[in-house]
C-alpha positions in Angstrom: 14.9 5.3 36.3 12.9 4.5 33.2 13.0 8.0 31.8 17.4 7.6 32.2 16.8 4.0 30.1 14.3 5.8 27.3 17.1 8.4 27.1 19.8 6.1 27.2 17.9 3.9 24.2 17.3 6.9 22.3 20.9 7.5 22.1 21.7 4.1 21.2 19.2 4.2 18.2 20.6 7.5 17.1 24.2 6.2 17.0 22.8 3.2 15.0 21.2 5.4 13.0 24.2 7.2 12.4 25.9 4.3 11.2 23.6 3.0 8.4 25.0 2.7 5.0 22.8 4.3 2.3 22.6 4.0 -1.2 24.0 7.5 -3.2 20.8 6.8 -5.0 18.5 8.2 -2.4 17.3 11.9 -2.2 18.2 13.8 1.2 15.0 11.9 2.8 15.7 8.6 2.8 15.6 5.4 5.0 17.6 6.9 7.8 14.8 9.9 8.7 12.9 7.4 10.5 15.3 6.1 12.8 16.7 9.6 13.7 12.4 10.6 14.6 12.2 7.6 16.8 15.4 8.4 18.6 14.0 11.5 18.9 11.0 10.7 20.2 12.6 8.3 22.7 14.9 10.7 24.1 12.1 13.5 24.5 9.7 11.1 26.5 12.5 10.0 28.4 13.7 13.6 29.3 10.0 14.2 29.9 9.8 11.4 32.7 13.0 12.5 34.3 11.6 16.3 34.5 8.3 14.9 35.8 9.8 12.8 38.5 11.9 15.2 39.8 9.2 18.2 39.8 7.4 19.1 42.7 5.4 16.3 43.9 1.5 17.1 42.7 -1.3 14.7 42.5 -0.2 12.5 39.4 -2.6 9.3 39.7 -4.8 9.4 36.8 -7.9 7.1 36.9 -11.0 6.5 35.5 -13.7 7.5 38.1 -16.4 5.2 38.1 -15.2 2.4 36.0 -14.0 -1.1 37.2 -11.3 -2.9 35.3 -12.6 -5.6 33.0 -10.5 -8.3 33.7 -12.5 -10.9 31.3 -11.9 -8.6 28.4 -8.4 -8.5 29.4 -8.1 -12.3 29.5 -9.6 -12.6 26.4 -7.3 -10.2 24.6 -4.4 -12.0 25.9 -5.5 -15.1 25.1 -6.5 -14.2 21.6 -2.9 -12.3 21.2 -1.0 -15.4 22.8 -2.9 -17.7 20.1 -2.6 -15.2 17.2 1.3 -15.4 17.9 1.2 -19.4 17.5 -0.8 -19.4 14.6 1.1 -16.7 12.7 3.4 -18.5 10.7 1.6 -21.7 9.9 -1.6 -20.2 9.1 -0.5 -16.7 7.9 -1.0 -13.2 8.6 -4.4 -12.9 7.2 -6.1 -15.9 9.2 -4.4 -14.8 12.6 -5.1 -10.8 11.8 -9.3 -11.9 11.2 -8.6 -14.2 14.3 -7.0 -11.5 16.5 -9.6 -8.7 15.2 -12.5 -11.2 16.2 -11.3 -11.7 19.6 -10.4 -7.8 20.3 -14.1 -7.0 19.1 -15.8 -9.7 21.2 -13.6 -8.5 24.3 -14.9 -5.3 24.1 -18.6 -6.5 23.7 -19.6 -6.7 19.8 -21.7 -9.8 19.2 -22.1 -8.5 15.5 -20.0 -11.6 14.4 -20.7 -11.2 10.6 -20.3 -7.2 10.7 -16.9 -7.9 12.6 -15.8 -10.4 10.5 -16.7 -8.8 7.2 -14.7 -5.7 8.8 -12.0 -7.9 9.8 -11.4 -9.5 6.3 -11.3 -5.9 4.6 -8.8 -4.5 7.1 -6.7 -7.5 7.3 -6.6 -8.1 3.6 -5.8 -4.5 2.9 -3.1 -4.2 5.2 -1.6 -7.7 3.7 -1.8 -6.4 0.1 -0.3 -2.8 1.5 2.7 -4.3 3.6 3.4 -7.1 1.0 3.1 -5.3 -2.4 2.9 -1.4 -1.3 6.2 -1.8 0.8 7.8 -4.7 0.0 7.5 -6.5 3.2 7.2 -10.5 3.3 4.4 -11.5 5.5 3.8 -14.9 6.1 1.0 -15.9 3.9 0.4 -19.1 5.5 -2.4 -21.5 4.0 -3.9 -18.5 1.9 -0.4 -17.8 0.0 -1.7 -19.2 -3.1 -4.1 -16.6 -3.2 -2.8 -13.6 -2.3 
């Protein structure tokens, strides 16, 4: 059922991409290429799921032997995501991104907070500058809006 849904979603994305109004100033490769790529990928993955579900049954369960699920780490990451979603607009992309990075690194067992904080600041600030200035996307600046 999921496979058919993905194929249908791929068809919807393809149709929607075909209806895009693109300015003639773009060359052959314009903003319509990415939706077509996504539509093709969705349809291909969906078709694989459909084929795989009807293929002769074999042992398909993939499991990491000897590893238990780390529910504590999962809970920390889930809580970090929920908090991130709630502080994203008021505090901005940079502060919420640093917070989420620190939550995930803590959940995975890192206790080197200074190093993690420096890496988080570098990654998030570079991402913010790349998206806002490089791609022209407006990410919320939050309390650091005047500095960025």
